[in-house]
C-alpha angles and dihedrals in degrees: 000000000000115000119259112238110203120214127190117230116199108226104151088302131017117283120185113236114185124207110233092025122104108254109179121182104279095187134249119323124252109157101179151116124264145161133214117197147159128220104229091203099054103018090234114149128206148176126201130183144178129190146157089247130096117262096353093172092063092069109019106050123071131163147151128194113252091012115062149263134265136198113197116182149141101061092003125225104186087199089080087066097045098038094037092057091045092053092047090049087056091055101265111139118243095249092049093045090052093048091052093050095045091049091056096045115100089194095048095128093068095047132096117189139163127189133186127184133208091264091058097254110145136192133182136185133191116188121225092244096051104125114261138285087049136144146108140234123211119204138163104320094337144076129199117200137174143170135188089026128161089244144348094264095079103086095039088052090051092051093049093049093049092051096049100039119099125208132065127323094272091054092050095047091050090048089053092052092048091050091050091052092046090052091057107284125198109357089227095054134244134317117137142014140180143187128201122182123178131184122262090236123043123228095216087238105079092160089073091066098230093113091066113068094180129012105162134152136188103199102185126004144137087229107030097165091049091049091047090054089053092051092048089053091050091048089054090050094052091045088059090047092050090049088051090055090051091052092049089055087053090051091244094134101162091050090048092053090055090055091048091050090052090051093051092048091055095046110023091160094064106088094187091072097061090037092065090044088058091047090052092050093047091049093057096046099264094120095145091061092044096052100075090045092052090046092053094047094047091050092055101036114017095187090082090070092070092047090057089061090056099049101079091063089055092049093246095116129028114271090246114132092195092055092048091049091051091051094046091049089064090074115103115260113253 
């Protein structure tokens, strides 16, 4: 036998590659910890992940409303996401879909995958060559999985946190990630995180975006879970604002104002949210209520004054020069 001369290829960390040995393409790297789960009350399904790898959400998280969610990691084969969802859409349960795909994967021992379907069936697989500490824990309508962790307490801690945390699915997924990090997390540290939550029933029009409740990524950060929490809060705020707009179109103004108030409470630093509340009030003849809101926004971010002048042409404020002048005059003198 000829000797094997091992080289070291730098791919984010050092991976031995031996001359003379078969070294097929194992896929992109995403050594990480993640959780897939279903909310039994709403049917919503989600996957959340953190890793010391850039843009982990772009390759690990997969989901489709009314079908299921997938986390594919370690040496990632994105096909587990694509083909897994396709099999589940055809009626194959998540555990059976995963078994089929693993059986046909010549590189199965370096994979780590979890799948969950719309009925709450869940399957998980950790290959023998997934870098230690590696493993998974399946519970009632969820699975927590991790590889290249600082220790073997990470995925049990995630499972425990998910089970004991109250709140909606986003709250519980974030709690699981935080618990995994507190237990030791990725042995290399932190860099990126993501959360994807889809509805339990699809609309048939996924291009409209309503099927995805959360689809957020933190690509590069010193505190990816903290940043992901912030983005989830902002998503909630804008969801309230969007619901407010819907209620305005239905002439349910008082209900709309409650939604707008909830949005502003969640994201008080975003001046655009109260600005559109003021525009709505001014448009329906409630100028007195709109005035202090405009005044506050203009004092903090003067650029909104110019936007007011442009709104009548777009039909978003009455074409009333006197009204526009009164609104603009609320800006602080400079």
